[in-house]
C-alpha positions in Angstrom: 109.4 94.8 119.8 109.9 91.4 118.2 113.1 89.8 117.0 112.3 87.8 113.9 115.0 85.2 114.4 114.0 84.4 118.0 110.3 84.3 117.1 110.9 81.8 114.3 113.2 79.8 116.7 110.5 79.9 119.4 107.8 78.8 117.0 109.8 75.9 115.6 110.7 74.8 119.1 107.1 75.0 120.2 106.1 73.0 117.2 106.4 69.2 117.3 104.8 69.2 113.9 105.7 66.8 111.2 103.6 68.1 108.4 102.9 66.7 104.9 106.1 68.4 103.8 108.0 65.9 105.9 109.6 68.4 108.4 109.4 71.7 110.1 110.8 73.3 107.0 107.2 73.7 105.7 106.2 75.5 108.9 109.4 77.5 108.8 108.8 78.8 105.3 105.2 79.9 106.0 106.4 81.6 109.3 109.3 83.3 107.6 107.0 84.9 105.0 104.5 86.0 107.7 107.4 87.5 109.7 108.8 89.3 106.8 105.4 90.8 106.2 105.0 91.6 109.9 108.3 93.4 110.1 107.8 95.4 106.9 104.1 96.3 107.4 104.3 96.9 111.1 101.1 95.2 111.9 101.1 91.8 110.4 98.2 92.0 108.0 95.2 93.4 109.8 93.2 90.7 108.2 94.8 87.3 108.4 92.9 86.2 111.5 89.7 87.9 110.3 90.2 86.4 106.9 90.4 82.9 108.3 87.2 83.5 110.1 85.7 84.8 106.9 87.2 82.7 104.1 86.4 79.6 106.0 82.9 80.7 106.1 82.3 81.1 102.4 80.0 78.4 101.0 82.9 76.3 99.7 84.5 75.9 103.1 88.2 76.0 103.9 89.5 75.5 100.5 91.3 78.8 99.7 88.7 79.6 97.0 88.8 83.2 98.3 92.3 83.5 96.9 91.3 83.0 93.3 91.7 85.9 90.9 89.0 87.0 88.4 89.4 85.2 85.0 87.4 85.5 81.7 85.5 82.4 82.7 84.8 83.7 86.3 84.8 87.5 86.4 83.3 87.6 89.9 85.3 85.4 92.3 84.8 85.5 96.1 87.5 88.1 96.6 85.4 90.6 94.7 82.3 89.9 96.7 80.9 92.9 98.7 82.0 91.7 102.1 85.5 90.9 101.0 86.4 93.7 98.6 88.2 95.9 99.4 88.7 94.6 103.0 90.7 91.4 102.4 94.4 92.2 102.2 97.6 90.3 102.5 97.1 88.0 99.5 100.9 88.7 98.8 101.9 86.8 102.0 100.1 83.7 100.9 101.6 84.0 97.4 105.1 84.4 98.9 104.7 81.4 101.2 103.3 79.3 98.3 106.3 80.2 96.0 108.8 79.2 98.7 107.0 75.9 99.3 106.6 75.1 95.6 110.4 75.6 95.2 111.1 73.2 98.2 108.5 70.6 97.6 106.3 71.1 94.6 102.7 70.0 94.7 102.7 69.1 98.4 101.2 71.9 100.5 97.8 73.3 99.4 96.9 77.0 99.5 94.1 76.1 101.9 96.7 74.8 104.4 98.8 77.9 103.9 95.8 80.1 104.7 95.2 78.0 107.8 98.9 78.2 108.8 98.9 81.9 108.2 95.9 82.3 110.5 97.8 80.3 113.2 101.0 82.4 112.7 99.1 85.8 112.7 97.4 84.7 115.9 100.8 84.0 117.5 102.4 87.3 116.4 99.4 89.5 117.1 98.9 88.0 120.5 102.5 88.6 121.3 103.1 84.9 121.7 100.1 84.3 124.0 98.1 82.2 121.6 100.0 79.4 119.8 98.3 76.2 118.6 98.9 73.3 116.2 96.9 73.6 113.1 96.2 70.2 111.4 97.1 70.0 107.7 95.8 68.0 104.7 93.3 70.3 103.1 92.9 70.4 99.3 92.1 73.5 97.3 88.7 74.1 95.8 88.0 75.0 92.2 84.8 77.1 92.7 84.9 80.7 93.8 81.8 82.9 93.4 81.3 86.4 94.6 77.5 85.6 94.7 78.2 83.2 97.6 79.9 85.7 99.9 76.8 87.7 100.9 74.6 84.8 102.0 77.6 83.1 103.8 79.5 85.9 105.5 78.2 87.6 108.7 77.5 91.3 107.8 78.5 94.0 110.3 74.9 94.9 110.9 73.9 91.3 111.8 71.6 90.7 114.7 72.5 88.1 117.3 70.1 85.6 115.8 71.6 86.1 112.3 75.1 85.5 113.7 74.0 82.4 115.6 72.3 81.0 112.5 75.2 81.7 110.2 77.7 80.1 112.6 75.4 77.1 113.2 75.0 76.5 109.4 78.8 75.8 109.5 78.6 73.6 112.6 79.9 76.3 115.0 78.2 77.0 118.3 77.1 80.4 119.7 80.0 80.2 122.2 82.4 79.7 119.3 80.8 82.7 117.5 81.4 84.9 120.6 85.0 83.6 120.8 85.8 84.2 117.1 84.3 87.7 117.2 87.4 88.5 119.4 89.4 88.7 116.1 87.9 92.2 115.9 90.5 93.1 118.5 92.9 93.8 115.6 92.5 95.3 112.2 90.6 98.2 110.7 87.2 98.7 109.3 85.8 100.9 106.5 83.4 103.6 107.8 80.8 102.3 105.4 80.6 99.1 107.5 79.1 100.9 110.5 77.6 104.1 109.0 74.2 102.8 110.4 75.6 103.4 113.9 76.5 107.1 113.4 75.4 109.3 114.9 74.4 107.1 117.9 70.7 107.0 118.6 70.3 108.0 122.3 67.1 105.8 122.6 69.0 102.7 121.5 70.4 100.7 124.4 73.0 99.2 122.2 74.1 102.5 120.6 77.8 103.3 120.3 79.4 105.2 123.2 79.1 108.9 122.5 82.8 109.7 123.0 84.0 107.0 120.6 81.3 107.9 118.1 82.5 111.5 118.1 86.1 110.6 117.4 85.2 108.1 114.8 82.8 110.5 113.1 85.7 113.0 112.6 87.8 110.3 110.8 84.8 109.1 108.8 83.9 112.6 107.5 87.0 112.6 105.3 86.5 111.8 101.6 86.5 108.3 100.2 85.7 105.5 102.6 88.3 105.9 105.3 89.3 103.1 107.7 89.4 103.3 111.5 90.9 100.8 114.0 88.4 98.2 115.4 89.9 98.3 118.9 90.9 101.8 119.8 92.7 100.7 123.0 95.1 98.1 121.8 94.7 98.2 118.0 97.7 96.1 117.2 97.2 93.3 119.8 95.0 90.3 119.5 93.8 90.2 123.1 90.6 90.2 125.2 90.3 94.0 125.2 87.6 93.6 122.5 85.3 92.1 125.2 85.9 95.0 127.5 85.1 97.3 124.6 81.8 95.4 124.0 80.8 95.9 127.6 81.7 99.6 127.4 79.7 100.0 124.1 83.0 101.1 122.5 82.7 98.8 119.4 82.1 99.7 115.8 79.7 97.1 114.4 76.1 96.4 115.3 77.1 92.7 115.3 79.7 93.5 118.0 77.2 95.4 120.1 74.8 92.5 119.8 77.0 90.4 122.0 76.0 92.4 125.1 72.6 90.8 124.9 71.5 88.6 127.8 72.1 85.5 125.9 75.8 86.0 125.2 76.6 88.7 127.8 77.9 86.2 130.4 80.5 84.8 128.0 81.6 88.4 127.1 82.1 89.1 130.8 84.2 86.0 131.4 86.3 86.6 128.3 86.8 90.2 129.4 87.9 89.4 133.0 89.3 85.9 133.4 92.9 86.1 132.3 93.9 83.6 129.6 90.4 82.2 129.1 89.6 83.8 125.8 93.0 82.9 124.3 92.4 79.2 125.1 89.0 79.3 123.6 90.2 81.2 120.5 92.9 78.6 119.8 90.4 75.8 119.9 87.8 77.7 117.8 90.5 78.5 115.1 91.2 74.8 114.8 87.5 74.0 114.6 87.0 76.6 112.0 89.9 75.4 110.0 88.1 72.1 109.5 84.9 73.5 108.0 83.9 71.8 104.8 87.4 70.8 104.0 88.1 69.5 100.4 89.9 66.2 99.9 91.7 64.6 96.9 88.3 63.5 95.6 86.9 67.0 95.2 90.0 69.3 95.3 93.5 69.8 94.0 96.8 71.2 95.2 97.1 74.5 93.3 100.4 75.4 91.7 99.6 79.1 92.2 97.1 80.2 94.8 95.4 82.8 92.5 94.5 80.3 89.7 93.1 76.8 89.5 95.5 74.3 87.8 
């Protein structure tokens, strides 16, 4: 239901951006790679929006450290940390965009910027064009990537409301931004092991999963291995405000999703669910804010030649 050429055209038209690369070509290259992936994979990476939320969070900030592969010197980089592995996918998109950019203007656009642009593009595609925003550029890539930093820095699926608020606050993000960014769970899939604590639902728990959803999810999760299920069973391929309606209906997978129904954040959930366009506006602003978390500069970063390895 998307024509790639018109989408790229629309995005370029929408975009008054004159990036570090000197023109819209930079944007065009990242967008084309995202589109290619979107067309071939059907759902453009179930993770790029979620990943931006997560990789930005890791201790080192928005510096693309999550892209680094294991090496003899660092056998446990972030991408192998428990919260990221095996759920982070789509590294190929970033590699493809980087290769195209290096060919056109070597050493100019960082992997951290590409990740930020990919989050912006995925938001555009998955929201069917409803959420487009300018993402500032100029980040440098970090040199440190430790799996040991992922657990203390990434919100776990079983997080309580207080834990969520504290983790976001430690990165300078408000409780309102936390509620807004949780809406990224409107797309993508989750491994059954991430919410096994919620099955079967406990009837005496007011935040328990809706029984009908639990029953259908249980069937899928009973298969061997660690199967995946969609996070939003109503509009699984659309980045939209359906997530908040699901939160209100107790039709969400994670304990951390269910926690948003609490009195403290319930009002925001209601507004996001029922005021058309409100959540999209807030999400765009929150993505830009998140893209500025603990950014590296020339003083403490570099522009990687390949996103998987430091120079």
